[in-house]
C-alpha positions as CSV (number, residue, x, y, z in Angstrom):
1,X,-55.7,16.7,40.9
2,X,-56.2,13.0,41.7
3,X,-53.4,11.1,39.9
4,X,-53.0,7.4,39.6
5,X,-49.6,5.7,38.9
6,X,-49.5,2.2,37.4
7,X,-46.2,0.5,37.9
8,X,-45.1,-3.2,37.9
9,X,-43.0,-2.5,41.0
10,X,-42.5,0.2,43.6
11,X,-40.3,1.0,46.5
12,X,-38.9,-0.7,48.6
13,X,-38.3,-3.0,45.6
14,X,-34.9,-1.2,44.9
15,X,-33.7,-4.4,43.2
16,X,-35.1,-3.0,40.0
17,X,-32.7,0.0,40.1
18,X,-33.2,3.5,38.9
19,X,-36.8,3.4,37.7
20,X,-38.0,2.7,41.2
21,X,-36.3,5.8,42.6
22,X,-37.6,8.0,39.6
23,X,-41.2,6.9,40.0
24,X,-41.3,7.4,43.6
25,X,-39.5,10.7,43.6
26,X,-42.1,12.1,41.1
27,X,-45.0,10.8,43.1
28,X,-43.7,12.3,46.3
29,X,-43.0,15.7,44.8
30,X,-46.5,15.8,43.1
31,X,-47.9,15.2,46.6
32,X,-45.8,18.1,48.0
33,X,-47.3,20.3,45.3
34,X,-50.7,19.5,46.7
35,X,-51.9,16.7,44.4
36,X,-53.3,13.4,45.6
37,X,-51.2,10.5,44.2
38,X,-52.0,6.8,44.4
39,X,-49.9,4.0,43.0
40,X,-51.2,0.6,42.0
41,X,-48.3,-1.9,41.9
42,X,-47.5,-5.6,42.4
43,X,-45.5,-7.3,45.3
44,X,-42.6,-7.8,42.8
45,X,-39.2,-7.9,44.3
46,X,-37.1,-9.9,41.9
47,X,-37.7,-13.6,42.4
48,X,-39.3,-12.8,45.8
49,X,-42.3,-10.8,47.0
50,X,-42.4,-7.8,49.1
51,X,-43.8,-8.3,52.7
52,X,-46.5,-5.6,52.5
53,X,-50.3,-5.4,53.2
54,X,-52.5,-6.4,50.4
55,X,-56.0,-5.5,51.5
56,X,-55.3,-2.0,52.7
57,X,-53.5,0.9,51.1
58,X,-50.1,1.8,52.6
59,X,-49.0,5.5,53.0
60,X,-45.3,5.8,52.0
61,X,-43.9,9.3,52.1
62,X,-47.2,11.0,51.4
63,X,-48.1,8.6,48.5
64,X,-51.0,6.1,48.7
65,X,-49.7,2.8,47.5
66,X,-51.9,-0.3,46.9
67,X,-49.9,-3.5,46.5
68,X,-51.5,-6.4,44.6
69,X,-50.3,-10.0,44.7
70,X,-48.8,-11.3,41.5
71,X,-49.3,-15.0,40.5
72,X,-46.0,-15.3,38.6
73,X,-42.7,-14.8,40.4
74,X,-41.0,-13.4,37.3
75,X,-40.8,-10.3,35.1
76,X,-44.3,-10.9,33.6
77,X,-45.8,-9.7,36.9
78,X,-49.3,-11.1,36.2
79,X,-51.8,-9.8,38.8
80,X,-55.5,-10.6,38.4
81,X,-56.4,-8.6,41.6
82,X,-54.6,-5.6,40.2
83,X,-56.7,-5.9,36.9
84,X,-59.9,-6.2,38.9
85,X,-59.4,-3.2,41.1
86,X,-58.1,-1.1,38.1
87,X,-61.3,-1.9,36.3
88,X,-63.4,-0.9,39.1
89,X,-61.6,2.4,39.8
90,X,-60.4,3.5,36.4
91,X,-62.7,6.4,36.2
92,X,-62.0,7.9,39.7
93,X,-58.9,9.7,38.8
94,X,-58.2,12.9,36.8
95,X,-55.0,11.5,35.3
96,X,-53.5,8.1,34.9
97,X,-49.7,7.7,34.4
98,X,-48.4,4.3,33.4
99,X,-44.8,3.5,34.0
100,X,-42.8,0.8,32.0
101,X,-44.0,-1.7,29.2
102,X,-43.6,-5.2,28.2
103,X,-45.0,-6.7,31.4
104,X,-48.5,-8.0,31.8
105,X,-49.2,-5.8,34.9
106,X,-48.8,-2.8,32.8
107,X,-50.2,-4.2,29.5
108,X,-53.3,-5.5,31.3
109,X,-53.9,-2.2,33.0
110,X,-53.4,-0.4,29.7
111,X,-56.0,-2.6,28.0
112,X,-58.5,-1.9,30.9
113,X,-58.0,1.9,30.5
114,X,-58.6,1.6,26.7
115,X,-61.9,-0.4,27.3
116,X,-62.9,2.1,29.9
117,X,-62.2,5.2,27.7
118,X,-59.3,6.4,29.8
119,X,-56.2,7.8,27.9
120,X,-53.2,7.6,30.2
121,X,-49.8,9.1,30.0
122,X,-47.1,6.5,29.3
123,X,-43.5,6.6,30.5
124,X,-41.7,3.7,28.9
125,X,-38.5,4.1,30.8
126,X,-36.4,2.9,28.0
127,X,-38.5,0.0,27.0
128,X,-38.6,0.8,23.3
129,X,-34.9,1.2,22.7
130,X,-33.2,-1.2,20.2
131,X,-31.4,-3.0,23.0
132,X,-34.5,-3.9,24.9
133,X,-36.5,-4.7,21.7
134,X,-33.7,-7.1,20.5
135,X,-32.9,-8.6,23.8
136,X,-34.8,-11.4,25.6
137,X,-38.0,-12.6,24.2
138,X,-37.8,-10.6,21.0
139,X,-40.3,-12.8,19.2
140,X,-42.8,-12.5,22.1
141,X,-42.4,-8.7,22.1
142,X,-43.1,-8.6,18.4
143,X,-46.1,-10.8,18.7
144,X,-47.5,-8.7,21.7
145,X,-47.0,-5.5,19.8
146,X,-48.7,-6.8,16.6
147,X,-51.7,-8.4,18.4
148,X,-52.5,-5.6,21.0
149,X,-49.5,-3.4,21.9
150,X,-49.7,-1.2,18.8
151,X,-53.4,-0.3,19.5
152,X,-52.8,0.2,23.2
153,X,-50.0,2.7,22.5
154,X,-52.2,4.7,20.1
155,X,-54.5,5.3,23.2
156,X,-51.7,6.9,25.3
157,X,-49.8,10.3,25.6
158,X,-46.0,9.8,25.7
159,X,-43.6,11.0,28.3
160,X,-39.8,10.5,27.8
161,X,-36.8,11.9,29.7
162,X,-34.3,12.5,26.7
163,X,-34.2,13.2,23.1
164,X,-32.7,9.8,22.3
165,X,-35.7,8.1,24.0
166,X,-38.1,10.4,22.1
167,X,-36.6,9.4,18.8
168,X,-36.7,5.7,19.7
169,X,-40.4,6.0,20.7
170,X,-41.4,7.7,17.4
171,X,-40.0,4.8,15.6
172,X,-42.6,2.6,17.4
173,X,-45.6,5.1,17.0
174,X,-44.7,8.0,14.7
175,X,-48.0,9.9,15.6
176,X,-47.3,10.0,19.4
177,X,-48.0,13.3,21.2
178,X,-46.5,14.1,24.5
179,X,-43.5,15.8,26.2
180,X,-39.9,15.3,27.0
181,X,-39.3,16.1,30.6
182,X,-36.2,15.2,32.7
183,X,-36.6,12.6,35.4
184,X,-36.4,13.9,39.0
185,X,-33.2,13.1,40.8
186,X,-32.9,12.9,44.5
187,X,-29.9,15.2,45.2
188,X,-28.7,15.9,48.8
189,X,-28.1,19.4,50.0
190,X,-24.6,18.8,51.5
191,X,-21.3,19.8,50.0
192,X,-18.7,17.1,49.2
193,X,-15.0,17.4,49.7
194,X,-12.8,16.8,46.6
195,X,-9.3,16.1,47.8
196,X,-6.4,15.8,45.4
197,X,-5.9,12.2,44.5
198,X,-2.4,10.6,44.1
199,X,-3.5,8.9,40.9
200,X,-6.1,9.6,38.2
201,X,-9.2,7.9,39.6
202,X,-12.1,6.8,37.4
203,X,-15.4,5.7,38.9
204,X,-18.1,3.3,37.7
205,X,-21.3,3.1,39.7
206,X,-24.2,1.1,38.3
207,X,-25.7,-2.3,38.0
208,X,-22.9,-4.7,36.7
209,X,-24.7,-5.9,33.7
210,X,-23.5,-6.5,30.1
211,X,-25.8,-3.5,29.0
212,X,-23.6,-1.2,31.0
213,X,-20.5,-1.7,28.8
214,X,-18.0,-2.1,31.7
215,X,-16.2,-4.7,29.7
216,X,-15.6,-2.1,26.9
217,X,-14.3,0.3,29.5
218,X,-11.9,-2.2,30.9
219,X,-10.5,-3.2,27.5
220,X,-10.0,0.5,26.7
221,X,-8.2,1.2,29.9
222,X,-5.9,-1.8,29.4
223,X,-4.1,0.1,26.6
224,X,-3.8,3.6,28.1
225,X,-0.2,5.0,28.8
226,X,-1.2,7.1,31.9
227,X,-1.5,5.9,35.5
228,X,-5.0,5.4,36.7
229,X,-7.2,3.6,39.1
230,X,-10.7,2.2,38.2
231,X,-13.1,1.9,41.1
232,X,-16.1,-0.2,40.3
233,X,-19.2,0.2,42.5
234,X,-22.3,-2.0,42.1
235,X,-23.5,-5.5,42.1
236,X,-24.8,-8.0,39.5
237,X,-25.0,-11.5,38.4
238,X,-22.2,-13.3,40.1
239,X,-21.2,-15.3,37.1
240,X,-20.9,-12.2,35.0
241,X,-18.9,-10.3,37.7
242,X,-16.5,-13.2,37.8
243,X,-16.0,-13.0,34.0
244,X,-15.1,-9.4,34.3
245,X,-12.7,-10.1,37.1
246,X,-11.1,-12.8,35.0
247,X,-10.8,-10.3,32.1
248,X,-9.1,-7.9,34.5
249,X,-6.7,-10.5,35.6
250,X,-5.9,-11.7,32.0
251,X,-5.1,-8.2,30.9
252,X,-2.9,-7.7,33.9
253,X,-4.9,-4.9,35.4
254,X,-5.5,-6.1,38.9
255,X,-3.4,-3.5,40.6
256,X,-5.3,-0.8,38.8
257,X,-8.9,-2.1,39.5
258,X,-10.9,-2.0,42.8
259,X,-14.2,-3.6,43.3
260,X,-16.0,-1.7,46.1
261,X,-19.3,-3.4,46.0
262,X,-22.9,-1.9,46.1
263,X,-23.3,1.5,47.7
264,X,-26.4,3.2,49.2
265,X,-27.5,6.7,48.9
266,X,-25.3,7.9,51.7
267,X,-22.2,6.3,50.3
268,X,-22.5,7.0,46.6
269,X,-22.1,10.8,46.6
270,X,-18.8,10.8,48.6
271,X,-17.6,7.9,46.3
272,X,-18.4,9.9,43.2
273,X,-16.8,13.0,44.6
274,X,-13.6,11.0,45.3
275,X,-12.9,10.4,41.6
276,X,-11.5,12.6,38.8
277,X,-13.8,11.2,36.1
278,X,-17.0,9.1,36.1
279,X,-17.3,6.7,33.2
280,X,-20.3,4.9,31.6
281,X,-19.8,3.3,28.2
282,X,-23.3,1.8,28.1
283,X,-24.8,0.0,25.2
284,X,-28.1,1.8,26.0
285,X,-29.4,4.2,28.8
286,X,-32.6,6.1,28.3
287,X,-31.5,8.6,31.0
288,X,-28.7,7.5,33.5
289,X,-29.4,9.3,36.9
290,X,-25.8,8.6,38.0
291,X,-24.6,11.0,35.4
292,X,-26.5,13.9,37.1
293,X,-25.4,12.7,40.6
294,X,-21.7,12.7,39.5
295,X,-21.9,16.2,37.9
296,X,-23.7,17.3,41.1
297,X,-20.7,16.6,43.2
298,X,-18.3,18.1,40.6
299,X,-17.0,15.0,38.9
300,X,-16.8,15.4,35.0
301,X,-18.2,12.5,33.0
302,X,-17.2,10.3,30.0
303,X,-20.3,8.6,28.6
304,X,-21.2,6.8,25.4
305,X,-23.4,8.3,22.8
306,X,-26.0,5.7,23.7
307,X,-26.6,7.3,27.1
308,X,-29.7,9.4,27.0
309,X,-28.1,12.4,28.7
310,X,-25.3,12.6,26.2
311,X,-26.9,15.6,24.3
312,X,-27.2,17.4,27.7
313,X,-23.7,16.7,28.7
314,X,-22.4,17.8,25.3
315,X,-24.4,21.0,25.3
316,X,-23.2,22.0,28.7
317,X,-19.6,21.0,28.2
318,X,-19.7,18.6,31.1
319,X,-17.3,16.0,29.8
320,X,-16.5,13.6,26.9
321,X,-18.8,11.7,24.6
322,X,-17.6,8.5,22.8
323,X,-18.9,5.8,20.6
324,X,-18.5,2.3,21.7
325,X,-17.7,0.5,18.5
326,X,-14.0,1.3,18.8
327,X,-12.0,0.7,21.9
328,X,-9.4,3.0,20.4
329,X,-11.9,5.9,20.3
330,X,-12.8,5.2,24.0
331,X,-9.0,5.1,24.9
332,X,-8.4,8.4,23.1
333,X,-11.2,10.1,25.0
334,X,-9.9,8.7,28.3
335,X,-6.5,10.1,27.4
336,X,-8.0,13.5,26.6
337,X,-9.8,13.6,29.9
338,X,-6.6,12.6,31.8
339,X,-4.4,15.3,30.2
340,X,-7.1,18.1,30.2
341,X,-7.0,18.9,34.0
342,X,-7.9,22.5,33.3
343,X,-11.2,21.5,31.6
344,X,-12.0,19.0,34.4
345,X,-11.4,21.7,37.1
346,X,-13.6,24.1,35.1
347,X,-16.4,21.5,35.0
348,X,-16.1,20.9,38.7
349,X,-16.4,24.7,39.4
350,X,-19.7,25.2,37.5
351,X,-21.6,21.8,37.2
352,X,-23.5,21.9,40.5
353,X,-24.9,25.4,39.9
354,X,-26.3,24.3,36.5
355,X,-27.6,20.9,37.8
356,X,-29.4,22.9,40.6
357,X,-31.1,25.0,38.0
358,X,-32.1,22.3,35.5
359,X,-33.0,19.6,38.0
360,X,-35.0,21.7,40.5
361,X,-37.6,19.2,41.6
362,X,-40.4,21.7,42.1
363,X,-39.9,23.1,38.6
364,X,-39.8,19.6,37.0
365,X,-42.8,18.4,38.8
366,X,-44.6,21.5,37.6
367,X,-43.8,20.5,34.1
368,X,-45.3,17.1,34.7
369,X,-48.4,18.8,36.0
370,X,-48.6,20.9,32.8
371,X,-48.3,17.7,30.8
372,X,-51.2,16.3,32.7
373,X,-53.3,19.3,32.4
374,X,-52.7,19.5,28.7
375,X,-53.6,15.9,27.8
376,X,-57.2,16.7,26.9
377,X,-56.0,19.4,24.5
378,X,-53.0,17.5,22.8
């Protein structure tokens, strides 16, 4: 099968976080299954541009990638050259898979496919959750949706990675047809040593952003009665990071909190394995790869009910689910996790086996192929 991915950004633009990894991992695994995958994307790399060839395709881990110059250095990702090339080649592929929404690289391509009579699969990657819809540029999003977005979405098949995201998307387009398939997660083959820690250690690993609810977690921990250490891995806007550090200082928590900075792939798995509990009290997450990464190394999780994987965690008994409206509730869940060492050890003993089964990349990629093959019949 000849498969085309449309994405506003692609690796090595890791500044955009998880979606870059997810999109690339799927493309690479589809190639390994014998399919031909091409990616059309822009040179977007935050406020800068990737230093990549523009006139010739680039082969990256088996995937053919065509980078197109964007004329805006912001999240709109406007790229006339991408539009022109998409128009001329739209009919050359068996399947088109669009990733993301609310940027003009993707919206423009979606319009072209509608005009050319091509009905793509769309993975919004959380772009239709209430948090995103009501965040920056709310009025512009409503206008775009009313003028053209609603019509474009009717001409797509839907792919989501969690039940929460599926429900959010049906609020946008109640007649959508598609599938709920987990994201592929790049999991290493090695074992990770889990030594006994002198104090109950809680890890946080993510972008440090208001969306991640780290401030809520800090406030909840400030009132617990048990000894703990919170290790925060990640980077973010320096002004916001300083606000959080001031909060830690004002709450008298400095001796309990360690800021360990951003971690690469090789560093993050030992880091997660070195904690008793991973915590993510996000305001919204359509999936959250780090939850699977944590469980893979045997670390139980405490996550908010706004995290897409909360149903999966609850069904498998992998940790604790909390609301985020009440700091008291989060504090109670943290206390339960601390005292229930037997349950934590039980999760550690079985989590990896289940993750290996449910997140087998060949199996998941095969599910995507089934979705692609069924699109003409949906």
